[in-house]
C-alpha positions as a Python dict, from the first residue, in 0.01 Angstrom:
ca = {
    (1, 'V'): (0, 0, 0),
    (2, 'G'): (-310, 111, -147),
    (3, 'G'): (-452, 245, 160),
    (4, 'G'): (-760, 188, 362),
    (5, 'G'): (-899, 513, 251),
    (6, 'S'): (-722, 806, 449),
    (7, 'G'): (-364, 671, 346),
    (8, 'G'): (-163, 448, 124),
    (9, 'L'): (-128, 556, -287),
    (10, 'A'): (-519, 529, -347),
    (11, 'G'): (-616, 663, -22),
    (12, 'S'): (-385, 974, -12),
    (13, 'A'): (-443, 1057, -375),
    (14, 'M'): (-811, 1052, -390),
    (15, 'E'): (-861, 1371, -224),
    (16, 'F'): (-609, 1568, -475),
    (17, 'T'): (-796, 1389, -768),
    (18, 'Y'): (-1134, 1519, -656),
    (19, 'R'): (-961, 1886, -581),
    (20, 'S'): (-836, 1868, -961),
    (21, 'Y'): (-1211, 1850, -1039),
    (22, 'G'): (-1307, 2168, -820),
    (23, 'V'): (-1511, 1957, -646),
    (24, 'S'): (-1631, 2140, -301),
    (25, 'G'): (-1547, 2054, 32),
    (26, 'P'): (-1907, 1915, 129),
    (27, 'Q'): (-1940, 1715, -218),
    (28, 'L'): (-1567, 1564, -179),
    (29, 'Q'): (-1685, 1429, 177),
    (30, 'V'): (-1987, 1242, 23),
    (31, 'F'): (-1791, 1090, -277),
    (32, 'M'): (-1536, 967, -55),
    (33, 'S'): (-1799, 816, 140),
    (34, 'V'): (-1945, 637, -120),
    (35, 'A'): (-1597, 499, -214),
    (36, 'L'): (-1522, 361, 97),
    (37, 'L'): (-1840, 154, 144),
    (38, 'P'): (-1721, -135, 85),
    (39, 'W'): (-1565, -158, 418),
    (40, 'S'): (-1905, -150, 558),
    (41, 'M'): (-2014, -465, 353),
    (42, 'K'): (-1754, -684, 470),
    (43, 'A'): (-2017, -928, 594),
    (44, 'I'): (-2191, -980, 271),
    (45, 'M'): (-1887, -1033, 117),
    (46, 'G'): (-1802, -1314, 349),
    (47, 'L'): (-2159, -1441, 263),
    (48, 'M'): (-2097, -1465, -60),
    (49, 'S'): (-1761, -1601, -58),
    (50, 'D'): (-1875, -1919, 165),
    (51, 'G'): (-2208, -1963, 1),
    (52, 'F'): (-2132, -1927, -374),
    (53, 'P'): (-1830, -2095, -452),
    (54, 'I'): (-1708, -2031, -818),
    (55, 'L'): (-1577, -2359, -996),
    (56, 'G'): (-1564, -2507, -626),
    (57, 'Y'): (-1311, -2253, -454),
    (58, 'R'): (-1461, -1982, -220),
    (59, 'K'): (-1141, -1743, -186),
    (60, 'A'): (-931, -1766, -487),
    (61, 'P'): (-1188, -1678, -798),
    (62, 'Y'): (-1288, -1368, -570),
    (63, 'L'): (-950, -1245, -522),
    (64, 'I'): (-860, -1315, -904),
    (65, 'L'): (-1169, -1122, -1029),
    (66, 'T'): (-1188, -834, -766),
    (67, 'G'): (-789, -852, -863),
    (68, 'I'): (-820, -775, -1222),
    (69, 'A'): (-1149, -507, -1186),
    (70, 'A'): (-900, -300, -951),
    (71, 'M'): (-631, -325, -1163),
    (72, 'T'): (-890, -197, -1446),
    (73, 'A'): (-980, 127, -1206),
    (74, 'Y'): (-647, 178, -1104),
    (75, 'G'): (-535, 209, -1471),
    (76, 'M'): (-864, 422, -1578),
    (77, 'L'): (-765, 644, -1282),
    (78, 'G'): (-393, 665, -1402),
    (79, 'L'): (-433, 771, -1723),
    (80, 'E'): (-690, 1012, -1683),
    (81, 'G'): (-419, 1259, -1584),
    (82, 'L'): (-242, 1190, -1936),
    (83, 'R'): (-572, 1198, -2121),
    (84, 'R'): (-636, 1556, -1958),
    (85, 'S'): (-314, 1655, -2022),
    (86, 'H'): (-369, 1606, -2394),
    (87, 'G'): (-668, 1797, -2425),
    (88, 'G'): (-907, 1473, -2343),
    (89, 'A'): (-1211, 1538, -2178),
    (90, 'P'): (-1224, 1455, -1804),
    (91, 'M'): (-1360, 1105, -1706),
    (92, 'P'): (-1709, 1176, -1539),
    (93, 'L'): (-1697, 1238, -1166),
    (94, 'P'): (-1943, 918, -1134),
    (95, 'L'): (-1702, 707, -1312),
    (96, 'V'): (-1421, 841, -1120),
    (97, 'T'): (-1626, 751, -767),
    (98, 'G'): (-1705, 397, -943),
    (99, 'S'): (-1360, 343, -986),
    (100, 'F'): (-1272, 443, -598),
    (101, 'F'): (-1538, 191, -505),
    (102, 'V'): (-1404, -99, -740),
    (103, 'V'): (-1036, -47, -561),
    (104, 'F'): (-1168, -32, -211),
    (105, 'F'): (-1397, -323, -284),
    (106, 'Q'): (-1105, -519, -350),
    (107, 'M'): (-935, -407, -45),
    (108, 'A'): (-1190, -487, 169),
    (109, 'L'): (-1270, -846, 28),
    (110, 'A'): (-916, -922, 25),
    (111, 'D'): (-843, -771, 384),
    (112, 'L'): (-1159, -1012, 491),
    (113, 'L'): (-1065, -1349, 308),
    (114, 'I'): (-701, -1330, 402),
    (115, 'E'): (-828, -1232, 767),
    (116, 'G'): (-1025, -1585, 741),
    (117, 'K'): (-735, -1794, 624),
    (118, 'Y'): (-464, -1673, 868),
    (119, 'S'): (-735, -1711, 1119),
    (120, 'E'): (-783, -2106, 1013),
    (121, 'Q'): (-420, -2140, 1041),
    (122, 'V'): (-386, -1976, 1387),
    (123, 'K'): (-660, -2236, 1534),
    (124, 'L'): (-450, -2512, 1346),
    (125, 'V'): (-147, -2435, 1508),
    (126, 'P'): (-214, -2224, 1801),
    (127, 'E'): (144, -2204, 1897),
    (128, 'R'): (270, -1983, 1610),
    (129, 'G'): (-46, -1795, 1615),
    (130, 'P'): (150, -1472, 1784),
    (131, 'D'): (435, -1540, 1511),
    (132, 'L'): (203, -1508, 1225),
    (133, 'I'): (-36, -1201, 1360),
    (134, 'T'): (294, -1038, 1418),
    (135, 'F'): (422, -1119, 1071),
    (136, 'V'): (119, -1024, 897),
    (137, 'W'): (58, -642, 1066),
    (138, 'T'): (411, -575, 1043),
    (139, 'G'): (427, -617, 672),
    (140, 'V'): (82, -422, 712),
    (141, 'S'): (273, -151, 900),
    (142, 'V'): (598, -128, 674),
    (143, 'A'): (394, -114, 384),
    (144, 'A'): (157, 151, 500),
    (145, 'L'): (455, 385, 605),
    (146, 'L'): (639, 305, 276),
    (147, 'S'): (348, 397, 45),
    (148, 'T'): (277, 689, 278),
    (149, 'G'): (612, 837, 239),
    (150, 'L'): (597, 760, -161),
    (151, 'S'): (283, 923, -226),
    (152, 'G'): (367, 1262, -117),
    (153, 'W'): (646, 1288, -323),
    (154, 'L'): (471, 1123, -621),
    (155, 'I'): (168, 1400, -581),
    (156, 'D'): (425, 1687, -569),
    (157, 'R'): (619, 1565, -874),
    (158, 'Y'): (361, 1413, -1101),
    (159, 'G'): (12, 1439, -998),
    (160, 'S'): (-226, 1243, -837),
    (161, 'C'): (-271, 1013, -1118),
    (162, 'A'): (97, 880, -1072),
    (163, 'C'): (-25, 721, -742),
    (164, 'Y'): (-256, 492, -911),
    (165, 'L'): (-40, 389, -1178),
    (166, 'V'): (247, 288, -920),
    (167, 'A'): (-51, 116, -724),
    (168, 'L'): (-191, -94, -1018),
    (169, 'P'): (85, -372, -979),
    (170, 'F'): (35, -419, -627),
    (171, 'A'): (-340, -439, -678),
    (172, 'G'): (-245, -748, -945),
    (173, 'A'): (-13, -889, -715),
    (174, 'I'): (-257, -1104, -527),
    (175, 'I'): (-365, -1248, -853),
    (176, 'W'): (-71, -1499, -866),
    (177, 'P'): (-50, -1685, -564),
    (178, 'A'): (-482, -1700, -563),
    (179, 'F'): (-462, -1865, -892),
    (180, 'F'): (-187, -2116, -796),
    (181, 'N'): (-339, -2167, -465),
    (182, 'Y'): (-98, -2046, -233),
    (183, 'L'): (-447, -2044, 31),
    (184, 'E'): (-403, -2414, 10),
    (185, 'E'): (-803, -2416, -48),
    (186, 'K'): (-978, -2776, -104),
    (187, 'P'): (-1250, -2761, -380),
    (188, 'V'): (-1581, -2811, -242),
    (189, 'S'): (-1812, -3041, -474),
    (190, 'V'): (-2002, -2901, -758),
    (191, 'G'): (-2326, -2696, -650),
    (192, 'C'): (-2389, -2423, -431),
    (193, 'R'): (-2327, -2505, -88),
    (194, 'I'): (-2499, -2292, 178),
    (195, 'S'): (-2509, -2415, 543),
    (196, 'S'): (-2874, -2474, 691),
    (197, 'E'): (-2714, -2299, 973),
    (198, 'R'): (-2728, -1982, 810),
    (199, 'W'): (-3073, -2001, 671),
    (200, 'H'): (-3230, -2176, 975),
    (201, 'G'): (-3015, -2214, 1274),
    (202, 'R'): (-2854, -1994, 1487),
    (203, 'G'): (-2675, -1806, 1216),
    (204, 'R'): (-2998, -1702, 1036),
    (205, 'V'): (-3058, -1356, 1191),
    (206, 'P'): (-2656, -1251, 1137),
    (207, 'F'): (-2711, -1365, 791),
    (208, 'L'): (-3042, -1149, 741),
    (209, 'L'): (-2845, -870, 855),
    (210, 'A'): (-2573, -930, 618),
    (211, 'L'): (-2791, -947, 344),
    (212, 'V'): (-2970, -605, 447),
    (213, 'M'): (-2617, -428, 525),
    (214, 'G'): (-2526, -512, 186),
    (215, 'A'): (-2818, -393, 29),
    (216, 'A'): (-2842, -70, 218),
    (217, 'G'): (-2443, -12, 136),
    (218, 'I'): (-2531, -39, -243),
    (219, 'F'): (-2848, 142, -201),
    (220, 'L'): (-2668, 456, -66),
    (221, 'A'): (-2381, 457, -315),
    (222, 'V'): (-2613, 398, -628),
    (223, 'F'): (-2809, 699, -482),
    (224, 'S'): (-2540, 929, -377),
    (225, 'V'): (-2421, 901, -737),
    (226, 'W'): (-2761, 933, -885),
    (227, 'S'): (-2893, 1250, -666),
    (228, 'D'): (-2757, 1590, -694),
    (229, 'S'): (-2936, 1721, -388),
    (230, 'L'): (-2716, 1691, -59),
    (231, 'Q'): (-2995, 1739, 169),
    (232, 'L'): (-3133, 1416, 15),
    (233, 'K'): (-2806, 1233, 40),
    (234, 'F'): (-2778, 1359, 398),
    (235, 'L'): (-3119, 1219, 431),
    (236, 'A'): (-3077, 867, 240),
    (237, 'A'): (-2749, 811, 505),
    (238, 'I'): (-2938, 898, 803),
    (239, 'S'): (-3208, 652, 700),
    (240, 'V'): (-2961, 357, 657),
    (241, 'G'): (-2828, 443, 955),
    (242, 'L'): (-3115, 431, 1165),
    (243, 'L'): (-3219, 112, 1019),
    (244, 'N'): (-2907, -31, 1074),
    (245, 'L'): (-2911, 77, 1439),
    (246, 'I'): (-3288, -50, 1470),
    (247, 'L'): (-3208, -404, 1318),
    (248, 'F'): (-2917, -458, 1539),
    (249, 'S'): (-3080, -356, 1832),
    (250, 'I'): (-3395, -566, 1783),
    (251, 'F'): (-3212, -885, 1672),
    (252, 'L'): (-2903, -921, 1856),
    (253, 'R'): (-2866, -1036, 2198),
    (254, 'P'): (-2868, -725, 2451),
    (255, 'I'): (-2512, -706, 2532),
    (256, 'I'): (-2399, -702, 2159),
    (257, 'A'): (-2697, -450, 2058),
    (258, 'K'): (-2572, -218, 2315),
    (259, 'I'): (-2202, -187, 2288),
    (260, 'N'): (-2292, -202, 1902),
    (261, 'A'): (-2544, 105, 1973),
    (262, 'F'): (-2291, 282, 2157),
    (263, 'F'): (-1992, 268, 1939),
    (264, 'F'): (-2200, 349, 1621),
    (265, 'L'): (-2387, 652, 1762),
    (266, 'Q'): (-2031, 780, 1897),
    (267, 'N'): (-1866, 724, 1503),
    (268, 'V'): (-2234, 919, 1361),
    (269, 'F'): (-2158, 1222, 1620),
    (270, 'H'): (-1807, 1266, 1531),
    (271, 'I'): (-1896, 1466, 1220),
    (272, 'G'): (-1622, 1483, 957),
    (273, 'V'): (-1522, 1825, 815),
    (274, 'H'): (-1214, 1660, 646),
    (275, 'G'): (-1367, 1792, 309),
    (276, 'A'): (-1303, 2159, 404),
    (277, 'S'): (-993, 2107, 604),
    (278, 'F'): (-819, 1937, 302),
    (279, 'Y'): (-875, 2265, 129),
    (280, 'F'): (-736, 2474, 434),
    (281, 'F'): (-434, 2324, 464),
    (282, 'T'): (-351, 2255, 89),
    (283, 'D'): (-486, 2587, -105),
    (284, 'T'): (-240, 2795, -252),
    (285, 'P'): (-149, 3189, -173),
    (286, 'E'): (-372, 3257, -460),
    (287, 'Q'): (-693, 3060, -355),
    (288, 'Y'): (-638, 3134, 44),
    (289, 'P'): (-338, 3380, 104),
    (290, 'E'): (-424, 3339, 489),
    (291, 'G'): (-369, 2979, 471),
    (292, 'P'): (-110, 2731, 586),
    (293, 'H'): (-26, 2647, 201),
    (294, 'F'): (93, 2291, 283),
    (295, 'S'): (274, 2105, 9),
    (296, 'P'): (120, 1726, -70),
    (297, 'A'): (474, 1602, 46),
    (298, 'F'): (396, 1772, 411),
    (299, 'F'): (42, 1736, 410),
    (300, 'I'): (75, 1362, 332),
    (301, 'T'): (419, 1228, 410),
    (302, 'V'): (520, 1413, 712),
    (303, 'M'): (232, 1449, 888),
    (304, 'G'): (92, 1097, 798),
    (305, 'L'): (431, 948, 905),
    (306, 'V'): (385, 1157, 1232),
    (307, 'A'): (48, 969, 1282),
    (308, 'S'): (187, 658, 1219),
    (309, 'L'): (454, 653, 1454),
    (310, 'F'): (246, 840, 1746),
    (311, 'S'): (-15, 547, 1703),
    (312, 'L'): (257, 276, 1781),
    (313, 'M'): (316, 495, 2084),
    (314, 'G'): (-55, 489, 2147),
    (315, 'M'): (-53, 130, 2152),
    (316, 'V'): (263, 90, 2387),
    (317, 'C'): (88, 355, 2661),
    (318, 'Y'): (-234, 123, 2644),
    (319, 'N'): (-22, -174, 2681),
    (320, 'M'): (171, -28, 2993),
    (321, 'F'): (-90, 188, 3151),
    (322, 'A'): (-453, 130, 3041),
    (323, 'K'): (-524, -227, 2954),
    (324, 'T'): (-660, -357, 3307),
    (325, 'W'): (-906, -51, 3323),
    (326, 'K'): (-1252, -86, 3353),
    (327, 'Y'): (-1444, -26, 2984),
    (328, 'R'): (-1658, 245, 3128),
    (329, 'S'): (-1363, 446, 3286),
    (330, 'I'): (-1121, 410, 2965),
    (331, 'V'): (-1419, 489, 2728),
    (332, 'T'): (-1485, 777, 2914),
    (333, 'A'): (-1174, 891, 2960),
    (334, 'G'): (-1038, 833, 2612),
    (335, 'S'): (-1375, 1028, 2475),
    (336, 'L'): (-1300, 1301, 2694),
    (337, 'A'): (-902, 1359, 2612),
    (338, 'F'): (-977, 1299, 2232),
    (339, 'G'): (-1262, 1569, 2212),
    (340, 'G'): (-1029, 1810, 2387),
    (341, 'V'): (-729, 1714, 2140),
    (342, 'N'): (-973, 1770, 1838),
    (343, 'C'): (-1038, 2112, 1999),
    (344, 'L'): (-674, 2218, 1879),
    (345, 'S'): (-840, 2205, 1526),
    (346, 'A'): (-1072, 2504, 1582),
    (347, 'M'): (-749, 2669, 1705),
    (348, 'V'): (-598, 2670, 1375),
    (349, 'F'): (-895, 2756, 1170),
    (350, 'L'): (-916, 3053, 1386),
    (351, 'R'): (-573, 3131, 1340),
    (352, 'L'): (-496, 3149, 1685),
    (353, 'N'): (-184, 2941, 1676),
    (354, 'L'): (-19, 3232, 1461),
    (355, 'K'): (-143, 3478, 1714),
    (356, 'L'): (60, 3243, 1951),
    (357, 'G'): (382, 3254, 1776),
    (358, 'I'): (335, 2914, 1693),
    (359, 'P'): (383, 2816, 1314),
    (360, 'D'): (147, 2609, 1122),
    (361, 'P'): (381, 2279, 1056),
    (362, 'V'): (509, 2281, 1412),
    (363, 'F'): (130, 2312, 1543),
    (364, 'M'): (-16, 2078, 1324),
    (365, 'V'): (258, 1832, 1396),
    (366, 'A'): (203, 1852, 1765),
    (367, 'S'): (-138, 1823, 1728),
    (368, 'S'): (-123, 1526, 1502),
    (369, 'A'): (77, 1335, 1730),
    (370, 'M'): (-136, 1400, 2046),
    (371, 'Q'): (-461, 1283, 1845),
    (372, 'S'): (-290, 985, 1723),
    (373, 'V'): (-172, 889, 2071),
    (374, 'I'): (-518, 934, 2235),
    (375, 'G'): (-728, 807, 1944),
    (376, 'Q'): (-521, 474, 1972),
    (377, 'L'): (-586, 455, 2360),
    (378, 'G'): (-959, 494, 2266),
    (379, 'W'): (-956, 259, 1956),
    (380, 'M'): (-795, -48, 2134),
    (381, 'P'): (-1023, -127, 2424),
    (382, 'M'): (-1329, -77, 2162),
    (383, 'T'): (-1128, -353, 1962),
    (384, 'V'): (-1086, -578, 2274),
    (385, 'M'): (-1493, -522, 2325),
    (386, 'L'): (-1574, -642, 2002),
    (387, 'A'): (-1364, -914, 2012),
    (388, 'Q'): (-1511, -1046, 2313),
    (389, 'L'): (-1858, -985, 2159),
    (390, 'V'): (-1828, -1262, 1893),
    (391, 'P'): (-2004, -1588, 1986),
    (392, 'D'): (-1868, -1932, 1938),
    (393, 'G'): (-1893, -2077, 1599),
    (394, 'L'): (-1999, -1703, 1427),
    (395, 'E'): (-1669, -1554, 1481),
    (396, 'C'): (-1614, -1420, 1157),
    (397, 'T'): (-2000, -1317, 1050),
    (398, 'I'): (-2037, -1134, 1368),
    (399, 'Y'): (-1710, -934, 1377),
    (400, 'A'): (-1758, -869, 998),
    (401, 'L'): (-2129, -688, 1074),
    (402, 'L'): (-1967, -497, 1403),
    (403, 'A'): (-1682, -369, 1214),
    (404, 'G'): (-1947, -296, 942),
    (405, 'S'): (-2173, -93, 1151),
    (406, 'L'): (-1911, 105, 1291),
    (407, 'N'): (-1766, 203, 960),
    (408, 'L'): (-2129, 250, 816),
    (409, 'G'): (-2127, 500, 1128),
    (410, 'M'): (-1840, 668, 980),
    (411, 'A'): (-1989, 747, 667),
    (412, 'V'): (-2305, 842, 829),
    (413, 'A'): (-2098, 1092, 993),
    (414, 'N'): (-1951, 1231, 705),
    (415, 'Y'): (-2262, 1266, 531),
    (416, 'A'): (-2349, 1494, 855),
    (417, 'G'): (-2073, 1683, 845),
    (418, 'A'): (-2113, 1761, 446),
    (419, 'F'): (-2465, 1884, 524),
    (420, 'L'): (-2344, 2085, 798),
    (421, 'L'): (-2062, 2241, 645),
    (422, 'Q'): (-2273, 2341, 348),
    (423, 'S'): (-2519, 2476, 605),
    (424, 'L'): (-2245, 2684, 763),
    (425, 'G'): (-2136, 2822, 398),
    (426, 'V'): (-1796, 2645, 416),
    (427, 'N'): (-1769, 2541, 29),
    (428, 'P'): (-1399, 2587, -58),
    (429, 'S'): (-1295, 2427, -419),
    (430, 'A'): (-948, 2537, -482),
    (431, 'A'): (-1108, 2835, -603),
    (432, 'V'): (-913, 3170, -646),
    (433, 'G'): (-950, 3425, -346),
    (434, 'E'): (-1172, 3172, -124),
    (435, 'S'): (-1077, 3295, 204),
    (436, 'A'): (-1451, 3364, 303),
    (437, 'Q'): (-1538, 3010, 265),
    (438, 'F'): (-1345, 2933, 571),
    (439, 'D'): (-1493, 3178, 835),
    (440, 'R'): (-1714, 2940, 984),
    (441, 'L'): (-1474, 2601, 959),
    (442, 'W'): (-1392, 2669, 1345),
    (443, 'L'): (-1734, 2599, 1442),
    (444, 'A'): (-1799, 2269, 1211),
    (445, 'A'): (-1434, 2170, 1386),
    (446, 'L'): (-1585, 2250, 1732),
    (447, 'I'): (-1925, 2060, 1662),
    (448, 'S'): (-1720, 1775, 1525),
    (449, 'A'): (-1504, 1745, 1852),
    (450, 'C'): (-1786, 1779, 2118),
    (451, 'G'): (-2023, 1545, 1923),
    (452, 'P'): (-1890, 1223, 2052),
    (453, 'L'): (-1912, 1342, 2433),
    (454, 'V'): (-2278, 1335, 2333),
    (455, 'P'): (-2316, 957, 2383),
    (456, 'L'): (-2136, 970, 2698),
    (457, 'L'): (-2435, 1028, 2863),
    (458, 'L'): (-2546, 668, 2769),
    (459, 'V'): (-2203, 466, 2868),
    (460, 'R'): (-2376, 354, 3202),
    (461, 'L'): (-2644, 203, 2991),
    (462, 'L'): (-2449, 82, 2702),
    (463, 'I'): (-2132, -10, 2828),
    (464, 'P'): (-2093, -310, 3053),
    (465, 'D'): (-1945, -241, 3416),
    (466, 'A'): (-1633, -507, 3361),
    (467, 'R'): (-1276, -504, 3321),
    (468, 'Q'): (-1088, -566, 2962),
    (469, 'T'): (-971, -905, 3090),
    (470, 'D'): (-1332, -1026, 3158),
    (471, 'K'): (-1540, -1214, 2922),
    (472, 'L'): (-1866, -1034, 2814),
    (473, 'L'): (-2091, -1328, 2664),
    (474, 'E'): (-2063, -1590, 2974),
    (475, 'S'): (-2435, -1560, 3039),
    (476, 'A'): (-2678, -1770, 2837),
    (477, 'D'): (-2564, -1903, 2562),
    (478, 'P'): (-2246, -1811, 2461),
    (479, 'S'): (-2246, -1972, 2095),
    (480, 'S'): (-2577, -1751, 2019),
    (481, 'A'): (-2605, -1395, 1865),
    (482, 'T'): (-2978, -1349, 1906),
    (483, 'V'): (-3035, -1507, 2289),
    (484, 'D'): (-3270, -1275, 2495),
    (485, 'S'): (-3300, -1016, 2194),
    (486, 'L'): (-3579, -821, 2155),
    (487, 'F'): (-3712, -999, 1887),
    (488, 'E'): (-3672, -1351, 2078),
    (489, 'R'): (-3860, -1201, 2401),
    (490, 'W'): (-4124, -1057, 2188),
    (491, 'C'): (-4159, -1400, 2029),
    (492, 'A'): (-4154, -1589, 2372),
    (493, 'R'): (-4453, -1424, 2518),
    (494, 'R'): (-4649, -1508, 2189),
    (495, 'G'): (-4518, -1849, 2184),
    (496, 'Y'): (-4318, -1849, 1891),
    (497, 'A'): (-3989, -2011, 1806),
    (498, 'P'): (-3783, -1788, 1637),
    (499, 'V'): (-3457, -2051, 1634),
    (500, 'P'): (-3539, -2410, 1610),
    (501, 'K'): (-3346, -2565, 1871),
    (502, 'E'): (-3299, -2900, 1703),
    (503, 'Q'): (-3109, -2651, 1422),
    (504, 'S'): (-2890, -2479, 1669),
    (505, 'A'): (-2638, -2695, 1752),
    (506, 'G'): (-2472, -2776, 1438),
    (507, 'S'): (-2501, -2709, 1070),
    (508, 'M'): (-2563, -2932, 776),
    (509, 'E'): (-2501, -2863, 375),
    (510, 'L'): (-2849, -2812, 214),
    (511, 'S'): (-2712, -2918, -99),
    (512, 'G'): (-2537, -3237, -17),
    (513, 'K'): (-2890, -3371, 66),
    (514, 'V'): (-3042, -3206, -224),
    (515, 'M'): (-2801, -3324, -490),
    (516, 'G'): (-2746, -3686, -301),
    (517, 'Q'): (-2360, -3576, -249),
    (518, 'P'): (-2148, -3615, 93),
    (519, 'A'): (-2171, -3256, 258),
    (520, 'V'): (-1832, -3088, 300),
}
């Protein structure tokens, strides 16, 4: 219902909230990237939950605490409109961004912990696994469609703040089942129990990578709010992205490192321009006389529903025609097709569709439909590939790391897009008579569309020559995330042992040994 960042009650309203502050398009992208950074920090969330239980419980207390924090943040954002309408001072922008950060932190944490719980249930009763997964994702899809349909109408009638007040009880809805232990958690013994496998065995490297990624995400969020220089924010984001790419490439086994590098680079090169395009589509006639002048209801609800429905069509097309293709073939074809349909954005920014006699609403619905279908065709094989890359016994940690890495790539792309927009002089802010601000938006959109094609030069080097039905971790040790990595090979040449063999087969609870209690 809240939305993961680009939809739902919170995600859809966020851009309109920043618009009310007169935030420019490039800065809007930066603020939204900061708010969505929790999706890049899921690995550290999982490690905190597993390693530092509260009152003996690993999930419920975190769900309750973040639920309360998110309700508070929603309340602050929702009441902001009332306060400003009565002449009150507006909430400072860093506090607004911090509130969004808390909102999406709760979403990311709840998403991770609930995924872990239903994964446990699928392993316990595998024959009911498809039914459970279908139930979960049907609920998610239905809630997303309803919230997308509602948010446009709410913003049109009452403003973006109304969306947050409506979302508030949904954020708190998780507190009741967590408090009464609907998750059926069994309390662990008193004390902090961290598996020695996370510290010293085969999980040591993923554990440390999760810590570094979490610290890097927090640094980027704090620095972005503190600094006023877009150039410095861009350099900070690039530095964090390079650190992520280098560490993953050095410490993870080659096939995981290569695939992560390809999709991370593809996300980085898909430079974001949505901050400026948002103003292009939603500016009023006084602000941009030549613009489409889409209402919130059309921009969010109609286009959002079209994107959702055609994404489902993309899934159907993938299952019918593309699931047996080789990875290299579908990645290459999907990237080329996606780059082609994204060039349609440059056409609308140049107003070529009007010269061809195609109204803006018709052109955007059609292009959104094509982008959703082809985007889904590209996303599905990536998901299959990532699922194949998780070693036995480290599924949650590695999947969270890889998903966090790809989300970080998208964040870096938004920082890069903000820098590009500013460099091109594309700085719309809902000001009256700002038509000139969109003169070079088409160029930014064209760069964004063609950017993801650059990593295709590395597809034969980084993407395995295998079918989507093949196993990718059959060679070497399928339970290791680090075997034959650059770091391990460097250690082997010097006679070091990076992972003690006696600790790689299983795990032992440190606190049980230290405190004289049986390990759980």
